[in-house]
PLY file of the C-alpha trace (Angstrom):
ply
format ascii 1.0
element vertex 568
property float x
property float y
property float z
element edge 567
property int vertex1
property int vertex2
end_header
18.75 -2.40 2.54
15.31 -0.70 1.66
13.17 -2.96 -1.21
12.31 -1.27 -4.09
8.59 -2.12 -2.85
9.18 -0.34 0.41
10.95 2.62 -1.14
7.82 3.01 -3.61
5.42 2.88 -0.77
7.37 5.59 0.99
7.31 7.85 -1.99
3.78 7.54 -2.48
3.13 8.29 1.30
5.20 11.48 0.93
3.21 12.35 -2.12
-0.23 11.81 -0.82
0.93 14.10 2.09
2.17 16.90 0.08
-0.88 16.90 -2.11
-3.11 17.14 1.17
-4.62 13.73 0.62
-4.97 10.95 3.63
-2.83 7.73 3.52
-4.07 4.94 1.39
-3.49 2.01 -0.20
-0.18 0.39 -1.05
2.58 -0.73 -3.50
2.85 -4.37 -4.91
4.37 -6.19 -8.01
2.84 -5.60 -10.89
0.80 -8.73 -11.96
1.50 -7.80 -15.93
5.10 -6.83 -16.60
3.63 -4.68 -19.83
2.43 -2.33 -17.46
5.54 -1.95 -15.03
7.26 -3.32 -12.50
5.02 -2.02 -9.53
1.80 -0.33 -9.13
-0.33 1.53 -6.41
-4.17 1.54 -5.93
-4.20 4.52 -3.58
-6.25 6.88 -6.18
-9.10 4.40 -6.39
-9.36 3.54 -2.69
-9.12 7.60 -2.22
-11.87 8.01 -5.00
-14.46 6.12 -3.14
-13.68 8.12 0.10
-13.78 11.40 -1.56
-16.16 10.39 -4.12
-13.79 11.75 -6.82
-12.56 10.56 -10.21
-9.74 8.21 -9.53
-7.76 9.19 -12.53
-7.93 12.89 -11.36
-6.43 11.64 -7.89
-3.91 9.66 -9.27
-2.96 12.77 -11.22
-2.96 15.19 -8.17
-0.48 12.46 -6.71
1.97 12.32 -9.64
2.34 16.40 -9.58
4.04 15.70 -6.09
5.56 12.24 -6.74
9.41 12.43 -7.13
10.99 9.26 -8.55
13.98 10.98 -10.18
16.77 8.40 -10.43
14.23 5.64 -9.84
11.80 5.40 -12.27
10.71 5.89 -15.83
7.89 8.79 -15.49
5.09 6.83 -13.52
1.58 6.25 -15.89
-1.83 6.15 -15.30
-3.73 2.81 -16.21
-7.21 1.78 -16.22
-9.44 3.15 -13.38
-6.49 4.56 -11.63
-3.77 2.66 -11.10
-0.50 4.42 -11.10
2.07 2.11 -12.83
5.72 2.38 -12.04
8.76 1.09 -14.34
12.11 1.00 -12.73
15.24 2.47 -14.45
17.86 -0.03 -15.47
20.47 1.80 -13.58
18.58 1.47 -10.34
18.01 -2.07 -10.82
21.71 -2.67 -11.57
22.66 -0.72 -8.42
20.60 -2.42 -5.92
21.52 -5.89 -7.66
25.29 -4.95 -7.23
24.47 -4.13 -3.23
22.75 -7.87 -2.75
26.14 -9.23 -4.20
27.42 -8.08 -0.72
24.59 -8.67 1.64
24.70 -11.97 3.25
21.28 -11.84 3.91
20.42 -10.94 0.22
18.61 -7.94 1.10
16.10 -9.65 3.64
15.28 -7.43 6.92
14.91 -8.50 9.88
11.49 -8.20 11.33
10.77 -4.83 13.40
9.33 -6.64 16.32
11.12 -9.59 17.77
8.94 -12.29 18.59
9.54 -15.50 20.78
7.50 -17.68 19.07
6.79 -21.81 19.93
5.95 -23.65 16.53
4.06 -26.91 17.52
4.50 -29.59 14.53
4.78 -32.92 13.63
3.45 -34.52 16.73
3.53 -38.17 15.96
1.70 -40.79 18.39
4.25 -43.65 20.42
3.66 -47.15 19.40
2.35 -46.03 16.05
4.42 -45.46 12.61
5.13 -41.93 10.98
2.51 -42.02 8.28
2.37 -39.99 4.92
0.01 -37.74 7.12
2.84 -36.89 8.70
4.06 -34.74 5.85
2.05 -31.73 5.86
2.26 -30.56 9.71
6.17 -31.54 10.04
7.38 -29.91 6.62
4.95 -27.06 6.73
6.06 -26.41 10.31
9.67 -26.71 9.78
9.57 -24.37 6.65
7.98 -21.95 9.11
10.36 -22.36 11.94
13.09 -21.71 9.25
11.64 -18.71 7.84
10.54 -16.86 11.33
14.30 -17.72 12.63
15.80 -16.23 9.31
13.57 -12.99 9.91
15.25 -12.44 13.25
12.13 -14.23 15.52
13.44 -16.43 18.49
11.99 -19.70 17.57
11.35 -22.93 19.84
10.56 -26.11 18.07
8.28 -28.11 20.08
7.10 -31.68 18.92
4.39 -32.38 21.11
4.48 -36.45 21.36
1.32 -38.34 22.15
2.51 -40.56 24.76
-0.35 -41.00 27.06
-3.86 -42.34 26.97
-6.10 -45.13 27.16
-4.20 -46.97 24.10
-1.52 -47.92 26.43
-3.66 -50.12 28.45
-3.76 -52.01 25.43
-0.25 -51.55 24.61
0.70 -52.92 27.75
-1.73 -55.54 27.70
-0.02 -56.97 24.74
3.49 -56.17 25.71
2.48 -59.01 28.39
0.61 -61.71 26.68
1.18 -60.86 22.87
4.74 -59.82 22.63
7.26 -61.71 20.01
11.06 -60.35 21.32
12.64 -61.15 17.85
10.27 -59.31 16.07
10.27 -56.59 18.36
14.07 -56.18 17.66
13.62 -56.48 13.78
10.95 -53.55 13.60
10.01 -52.35 17.17
7.05 -50.43 15.44
5.50 -53.02 13.52
5.65 -55.22 16.27
3.81 -52.80 18.66
0.96 -52.22 15.99
0.57 -55.86 15.98
-0.01 -56.52 19.78
-2.02 -53.19 19.90
-4.33 -54.60 16.92
-4.60 -57.94 18.46
-5.53 -57.19 21.56
-8.31 -54.63 20.64
-9.83 -57.32 18.86
-9.76 -59.37 21.64
-10.74 -56.83 23.72
-13.70 -56.41 21.31
-15.24 -59.74 21.50
-14.00 -60.85 25.24
-14.79 -58.73 28.07
-12.39 -60.31 30.21
-9.58 -58.88 28.15
-11.38 -55.40 28.15
-11.17 -55.37 31.76
-7.53 -56.22 32.08
-6.87 -53.81 29.46
-8.42 -51.10 31.73
-6.51 -52.83 35.02
-3.33 -52.51 32.96
-3.85 -48.27 32.23
-5.39 -47.86 35.94
-1.91 -49.44 36.84
0.23 -47.41 34.47
-1.44 -44.05 35.94
-0.85 -45.25 39.46
3.06 -45.58 38.40
3.32 -49.44 38.87
6.80 -50.09 38.08
6.31 -53.08 35.63
3.61 -51.15 33.70
5.80 -47.96 33.85
8.87 -49.70 32.42
6.96 -50.78 29.50
5.36 -47.65 28.50
8.98 -45.78 28.81
10.64 -48.95 26.48
7.49 -48.10 24.10
8.50 -44.39 24.12
12.04 -45.06 23.61
11.90 -47.21 20.73
9.04 -44.97 18.85
11.47 -41.88 19.46
14.17 -43.96 17.77
12.14 -44.70 15.17
11.04 -40.76 14.80
14.42 -39.58 14.76
15.66 -41.53 11.75
12.51 -40.09 9.82
13.76 -36.59 11.31
17.13 -37.38 10.19
15.95 -38.18 6.72
13.85 -35.04 6.25
16.51 -32.68 8.36
13.93 -31.60 10.75
15.33 -30.50 14.41
13.40 -30.01 17.31
14.48 -27.53 20.24
12.19 -29.47 22.96
10.10 -33.13 22.50
7.50 -32.86 25.28
5.13 -35.89 25.34
1.69 -35.67 27.09
3.27 -37.25 29.96
5.40 -34.31 30.64
2.10 -32.84 31.89
0.36 -35.52 33.61
1.17 -34.25 37.14
-0.05 -30.55 36.34
-3.42 -31.51 35.17
-5.32 -31.79 38.66
-4.21 -28.07 39.45
-5.31 -26.82 36.38
-8.90 -28.35 36.85
-9.02 -26.87 40.31
-7.56 -23.51 39.04
-10.50 -23.31 36.39
-13.16 -24.43 38.75
-11.71 -21.94 41.34
-11.94 -18.89 39.11
-15.28 -20.05 37.91
-14.12 -20.52 34.34
-15.32 -24.21 34.86
-18.08 -25.52 36.36
-19.21 -29.32 37.35
-22.01 -30.78 35.10
-23.60 -34.43 35.29
-20.30 -35.12 37.35
-17.95 -33.96 34.85
-16.11 -30.85 35.13
-16.87 -28.57 31.74
-15.93 -25.02 30.51
-19.11 -23.93 28.92
-18.76 -21.06 26.24
-22.54 -19.51 26.12
-21.15 -16.01 24.84
-19.45 -17.87 21.56
-22.26 -18.59 19.29
-20.21 -21.38 17.02
-19.12 -22.90 20.52
-22.37 -22.32 22.29
-23.28 -25.91 22.27
-19.73 -27.08 22.11
-18.65 -27.32 26.27
-15.01 -28.76 26.75
-14.81 -31.47 29.34
-11.48 -31.18 31.37
-12.05 -33.60 33.89
-14.66 -36.55 32.87
-17.31 -37.86 35.21
-15.28 -41.02 36.47
-12.33 -38.49 37.40
-10.05 -39.09 34.43
-8.48 -36.32 32.38
-8.37 -35.77 28.31
-6.11 -34.20 26.03
-8.18 -31.05 26.39
-6.65 -30.71 29.96
-3.40 -31.79 28.71
-3.37 -28.99 26.06
-4.44 -26.35 28.66
-1.74 -27.63 30.79
0.58 -27.36 27.51
-0.59 -23.42 26.95
0.60 -22.76 30.62
4.12 -24.19 30.18
4.63 -22.43 26.70
3.79 -18.92 28.33
4.78 -19.35 31.60
7.97 -21.37 31.57
9.04 -21.00 27.97
7.98 -17.18 28.21
6.28 -17.36 24.48
4.53 -14.43 23.48
3.09 -16.24 20.01
2.22 -20.01 19.66
1.97 -21.36 16.27
-0.01 -24.90 16.24
0.43 -26.35 12.90
-2.11 -29.02 13.44
-4.96 -29.99 11.00
-8.24 -28.76 10.02
-9.98 -31.46 11.76
-8.96 -30.04 15.27
-10.38 -26.52 14.48
-12.94 -26.58 17.21
-10.55 -28.34 19.68
-8.30 -25.42 19.34
-10.99 -22.92 19.26
-11.99 -24.24 22.89
-8.35 -23.96 24.05
-7.57 -20.30 22.77
-11.16 -19.01 24.25
-10.25 -20.41 27.66
-6.45 -18.95 27.63
-8.20 -15.52 26.82
-10.66 -16.13 29.73
-7.48 -17.01 31.53
-5.66 -13.80 30.53
-3.29 -15.03 28.41
-2.69 -12.20 25.49
-0.15 -14.27 23.38
-0.73 -14.11 19.60
-2.33 -17.99 19.47
-2.35 -19.41 15.59
-4.13 -22.48 14.81
-2.32 -23.15 11.30
-4.27 -25.67 9.59
-3.47 -27.70 6.16
-5.25 -29.98 3.73
-4.71 -33.54 3.01
-2.34 -35.69 0.94
-4.74 -37.56 -1.76
-4.38 -40.73 -3.66
-4.80 -40.89 -7.29
-8.16 -41.99 -6.45
-8.67 -38.87 -4.80
-9.06 -40.20 -1.26
-6.63 -40.05 1.62
-3.59 -42.00 0.75
-3.31 -45.51 1.73
-2.02 -48.79 1.12
-3.39 -51.37 -1.26
-4.39 -53.00 2.27
-5.91 -49.85 3.28
-3.10 -48.74 6.05
-1.77 -45.66 6.16
1.40 -45.31 3.86
4.14 -45.42 6.54
6.82 -42.30 6.34
9.75 -44.49 6.30
8.74 -46.08 3.29
7.54 -43.22 1.59
10.84 -41.35 2.08
13.09 -44.77 0.89
10.98 -44.62 -2.34
11.66 -41.04 -2.98
15.36 -41.64 -2.97
15.05 -44.68 -4.93
13.46 -43.39 -7.65
15.57 -40.01 -7.53
18.47 -42.29 -7.76
17.17 -44.22 -10.85
16.61 -40.84 -12.79
19.97 -39.49 -11.93
21.81 -42.79 -12.83
20.15 -42.49 -16.52
21.16 -38.84 -16.63
24.50 -38.96 -15.30
25.93 -42.47 -15.24
29.53 -41.11 -14.49
29.09 -40.03 -11.04
30.71 -41.78 -8.18
28.64 -44.01 -5.86
29.12 -41.86 -3.20
27.81 -38.64 -5.29
24.78 -40.68 -6.75
23.92 -41.30 -2.57
24.29 -38.18 -1.84
22.20 -36.80 -4.90
19.80 -39.03 -4.78
18.98 -38.17 -1.11
18.79 -34.28 -1.69
16.75 -34.61 -5.09
14.47 -37.45 -3.67
13.59 -35.87 0.15
13.77 -32.25 -1.54
10.78 -33.48 -4.46
8.35 -34.80 -1.40
9.02 -31.52 0.60
8.48 -29.33 -2.46
5.72 -30.91 -3.78
3.91 -30.04 -0.72
5.11 -26.61 0.46
4.44 -25.64 -3.40
0.76 -26.14 -3.12
-1.61 -23.88 -0.77
-1.79 -25.52 2.62
-5.40 -25.41 3.07
-5.84 -27.24 -0.73
-5.98 -31.04 -0.56
-3.42 -32.38 -3.00
-3.09 -35.61 -5.33
0.34 -37.35 -4.71
2.44 -38.04 -7.77
5.72 -39.37 -8.23
6.20 -38.44 -11.82
5.02 -34.72 -11.37
7.15 -34.34 -7.94
10.27 -35.77 -9.46
9.79 -33.95 -12.83
12.68 -31.93 -13.79
10.48 -29.58 -15.84
7.79 -27.25 -14.33
7.05 -25.91 -10.69
9.18 -29.02 -8.82
12.66 -29.08 -6.64
14.43 -30.86 -9.32
13.94 -28.08 -12.08
14.85 -25.86 -9.27
18.00 -27.87 -8.22
19.06 -28.02 -11.59
18.92 -24.65 -12.16
21.31 -24.23 -8.98
23.36 -26.92 -10.53
23.49 -25.21 -13.95
24.92 -21.95 -12.18
27.56 -23.90 -10.65
29.02 -25.80 -13.69
29.07 -22.14 -14.93
31.74 -21.33 -12.40
33.28 -24.73 -12.90
33.70 -24.29 -16.60
34.83 -20.23 -15.72
37.85 -21.97 -13.57
38.02 -19.03 -11.17
37.48 -17.59 -8.16
34.43 -15.38 -7.97
34.59 -11.41 -7.14
31.80 -9.39 -6.58
31.99 -6.49 -9.57
30.59 -2.93 -7.80
28.83 -2.43 -11.24
26.55 -4.28 -13.16
25.18 -3.45 -16.56
21.69 -4.67 -17.71
21.65 -4.46 -21.64
19.21 -6.97 -22.31
15.59 -7.43 -20.99
16.49 -10.90 -20.13
19.32 -9.59 -17.76
17.00 -6.62 -16.65
13.95 -8.99 -15.58
16.46 -11.63 -13.93
17.77 -8.60 -11.75
14.65 -7.35 -10.90
13.60 -10.86 -9.53
16.50 -11.30 -7.37
15.30 -8.06 -5.90
12.35 -9.00 -5.30
13.66 -12.14 -3.02
13.51 -9.64 -0.10
10.24 -8.42 -0.69
8.72 -11.97 -0.92
10.16 -13.70 2.09
8.69 -11.74 5.26
5.00 -12.08 3.28
5.12 -16.14 3.91
4.61 -15.64 7.59
1.58 -13.11 7.13
-0.86 -15.83 6.42
1.67 -18.70 7.07
2.31 -19.95 3.22
5.55 -21.01 2.15
3.84 -21.78 -1.62
4.29 -17.68 -1.74
8.38 -18.55 -1.81
8.12 -21.49 -3.70
6.19 -19.63 -6.54
8.97 -17.25 -6.40
11.63 -19.45 -6.71
10.11 -20.93 -9.62
9.50 -17.71 -11.47
13.25 -17.04 -10.42
14.47 -20.22 -12.11
12.51 -19.22 -14.99
13.71 -16.24 -15.15
17.57 -17.47 -15.10
17.01 -19.82 -17.88
15.67 -17.07 -20.10
18.70 -15.04 -19.22
21.06 -18.19 -19.76
19.53 -18.98 -23.18
19.49 -15.29 -24.41
22.97 -13.79 -22.84
25.81 -15.75 -23.33
28.04 -15.54 -20.09
31.51 -16.66 -20.21
31.83 -15.97 -24.08
31.01 -12.39 -23.39
33.62 -9.25 -23.66
34.37 -7.54 -20.17
32.29 -5.84 -18.69
29.51 -7.53 -19.76
31.30 -11.00 -18.44
31.66 -9.76 -14.86
28.00 -8.60 -14.88
26.63 -12.01 -16.03
28.60 -13.95 -13.82
27.71 -11.72 -11.17
23.79 -12.54 -12.08
24.25 -15.89 -12.18
26.51 -15.91 -8.69
23.64 -13.84 -7.11
20.75 -16.30 -8.50
22.68 -19.53 -7.17
22.69 -17.91 -3.63
19.06 -16.82 -3.58
18.11 -20.58 -4.99
20.19 -21.72 -2.23
18.89 -20.03 0.35
15.25 -19.88 -0.67
15.50 -23.83 -0.36
17.15 -23.82 2.46
14.43 -21.91 4.28
12.12 -24.29 2.78
14.21 -27.03 4.29
15.54 -28.57 0.78
18.98 -29.04 -0.04
21.03 -28.58 -2.97
23.56 -30.50 -5.12
26.64 -29.40 -6.77
25.91 -31.79 -9.46
23.06 -33.74 -10.69
0 1
1 2
2 3
3 4
4 5
5 6
6 7
7 8
8 9
9 10
10 11
11 12
12 13
13 14
14 15
15 16
16 17
17 18
18 19
19 20
20 21
21 22
22 23
23 24
24 25
25 26
26 27
27 28
28 29
29 30
30 31
31 32
32 33
33 34
34 35
35 36
36 37
37 38
38 39
39 40
40 41
41 42
42 43
43 44
44 45
45 46
46 47
47 48
48 49
49 50
50 51
51 52
52 53
53 54
54 55
55 56
56 57
57 58
58 59
59 60
60 61
61 62
62 63
63 64
64 65
65 66
66 67
67 68
68 69
69 70
70 71
71 72
72 73
73 74
74 75
75 76
76 77
77 78
78 79
79 80
80 81
81 82
82 83
83 84
84 85
85 86
86 87
87 88
88 89
89 90
90 91
91 92
92 93
93 94
94 95
95 96
96 97
97 98
98 99
99 100
100 101
101 102
102 103
103 104
104 105
105 106
106 107
107 108
108 109
109 110
110 111
111 112
112 113
113 114
114 115
115 116
116 117
117 118
118 119
119 120
120 121
121 122
122 123
123 124
124 125
125 126
126 127
127 128
128 129
129 130
130 131
131 132
132 133
133 134
134 135
135 136
136 137
137 138
138 139
139 140
140 141
141 142
142 143
143 144
144 145
145 146
146 147
147 148
148 149
149 150
150 151
151 152
152 153
153 154
154 155
155 156
156 157
157 158
158 159
159 160
160 161
161 162
162 163
163 164
164 165
165 166
166 167
167 168
168 169
169 170
170 171
171 172
172 173
173 174
174 175
175 176
176 177
177 178
178 179
179 180
180 181
181 182
182 183
183 184
184 185
185 186
186 187
187 188
188 189
189 190
190 191
191 192
192 193
193 194
194 195
195 196
196 197
197 198
198 199
199 200
200 201
201 202
202 203
203 204
204 205
205 206
206 207
207 208
208 209
209 210
210 211
211 212
212 213
213 214
214 215
215 216
216 217
217 218
218 219
219 220
220 221
221 222
222 223
223 224
224 225
225 226
226 227
227 228
228 229
229 230
230 231
231 232
232 233
233 234
234 235
235 236
236 237
237 238
238 239
239 240
240 241
241 242
242 243
243 244
244 245
245 246
246 247
247 248
248 249
249 250
250 251
251 252
252 253
253 254
254 255
255 256
256 257
257 258
258 259
259 260
260 261
261 262
262 263
263 264
264 265
265 266
266 267
267 268
268 269
269 270
270 271
271 272
272 273
273 274
274 275
275 276
276 277
277 278
278 279
279 280
280 281
281 282
282 283
283 284
284 285
285 286
286 287
287 288
288 289
289 290
290 291
291 292
292 293
293 294
294 295
295 296
296 297
297 298
298 299
299 300
300 301
301 302
302 303
303 304
304 305
305 306
306 307
307 308
308 309
309 310
310 311
311 312
312 313
313 314
314 315
315 316
316 317
317 318
318 319
319 320
320 321
321 322
322 323
323 324
324 325
325 326
326 327
327 328
328 329
329 330
330 331
331 332
332 333
333 334
334 335
335 336
336 337
337 338
338 339
339 340
340 341
341 342
342 343
343 344
344 345
345 346
346 347
347 348
348 349
349 350
350 351
351 352
352 353
353 354
354 355
355 356
356 357
357 358
358 359
359 360
360 361
361 362
362 363
363 364
364 365
365 366
366 367
367 368
368 369
369 370
370 371
371 372
372 373
373 374
374 375
375 376
376 377
377 378
378 379
379 380
380 381
381 382
382 383
383 384
384 385
385 386
386 387
387 388
388 389
389 390
390 391
391 392
392 393
393 394
394 395
395 396
396 397
397 398
398 399
399 400
400 401
401 402
402 403
403 404
404 405
405 406
406 407
407 408
408 409
409 410
410 411
411 412
412 413
413 414
414 415
415 416
416 417
417 418
418 419
419 420
420 421
421 422
422 423
423 424
424 425
425 426
426 427
427 428
428 429
429 430
430 431
431 432
432 433
433 434
434 435
435 436
436 437
437 438
438 439
439 440
440 441
441 442
442 443
443 444
444 445
445 446
446 447
447 448
448 449
449 450
450 451
451 452
452 453
453 454
454 455
455 456
456 457
457 458
458 459
459 460
460 461
461 462
462 463
463 464
464 465
465 466
466 467
467 468
468 469
469 470
470 471
471 472
472 473
473 474
474 475
475 476
476 477
477 478
478 479
479 480
480 481
481 482
482 483
483 484
484 485
485 486
486 487
487 488
488 489
489 490
490 491
491 492
492 493
493 494
494 495
495 496
496 497
497 498
498 499
499 500
500 501
501 502
502 503
503 504
504 505
505 506
506 507
507 508
508 509
509 510
510 511
511 512
512 513
513 514
514 515
515 516
516 517
517 518
518 519
519 520
520 521
521 522
522 523
523 524
524 525
525 526
526 527
527 528
528 529
529 530
530 531
531 532
532 533
533 534
534 535
535 536
536 537
537 538
538 539
539 540
540 541
541 542
542 543
543 544
544 545
545 546
546 547
547 548
548 549
549 550
550 551
551 552
552 553
553 554
554 555
555 556
556 557
557 558
558 559
559 560
560 561
561 562
562 563
563 564
564 565
565 566
566 567
């Protein structure tokens, strides 16, 4: 189904050709409804190219622009913008089509890609914390939206399960472990033995040497050390899975760094043989003398003591994703501090001849009210599990105050949807590169651009149909007699224009902002236009607008990983 934006862009392109003008500009949604619904800047762009008056060019375009039955006569505004106001009949017809379209007008991408999305990436023997929210929630939303657009998506959780820290974990396991504490709270006990070992190793050379020996044994495959490592990984994965279940996050593959360990020697030898890497002061390095920003920052892929590092692992990971998984696109949803690292990895991949589309999708930080990285009072990272539990508890308290007559099972279900949804939406509604201050009051508010506000709009719609007491039957004709009806219907038609834009610069906040505007448009409509008390055919038409709004809200929130309750 062609959107209004695409249809107008096509019509403008045809007019430019008919007027003997080159292609230029596009059509965008109007930023101010007073000037219409859409606008084109084609005349302004051509004026610069042709050194002509933009209003004169705009007039040439309008002479051959055929929009009969679609728009009111277009107008020229300002320096030469062409403004379009859609006819009510055109909006009504398009909205009626959406009622019968399970995709709500959203077309599949013209070019289908096989995309590996790397997001989440917790570390074994450490708790997931508030800092994991952004990568996990952002990556999941992008995966959902890309899948909906028709791409083949592979969700990859790149687990930190290998490295020097395991020497400390294994030493602590053998010498400091409290089995009862491990059974009560595995991650807390693993963190404790790691910290205690680290303190001892800092002050005692014998402990430091013992830790190193435990790591060497693990890397050599010693059965006892491998068994401890395996149990540590299993305990951690169970803890991660609890958080993912709460968040409704699903992965197609979960590959730890250990998965690539036997591939690392071949990576180094291959890069040496090809001349991409060279030996420098006993280490194997890749230099980027032709890339100014990396010229003074070589990548070490084998240390002088023969050990590998996470750069080597990430090169092997590229091999696996392109050669084994056959990806033509890789999205790395990893924080901004890793920008330099991934520039090196992508530069090496290019030198090796990989042509896949690599994108490092960075994001800002979550701050406390002191505008510093969010921490507990003791200075530790806030555990993700504790934060999610608190979100649900706070949501339940609000729900019990608003609707105490709900059953216990309903309270549990609604509190989970509202609490988890609030945390996700608060993150996704921000532009991903900005830092934001975590605020329970703002994210759980039923006013403003929040998940509860959007969920409440959906609940209000379902309430209308419960009161109607009848099955909804899609009408084939809509009557848009009120400005609020037209505004809501047009906004519904723009869902299909909004969703594809999210993956252009990886900005779920565009979808969040659209849903907020849709909810506002619905509430304006709800206040201005009686639904159940209206006479036919208005009643059926307005019920259709309610039904479609509910579907779009539910689908839009689902693309952000947020569920909607039937009651609140």
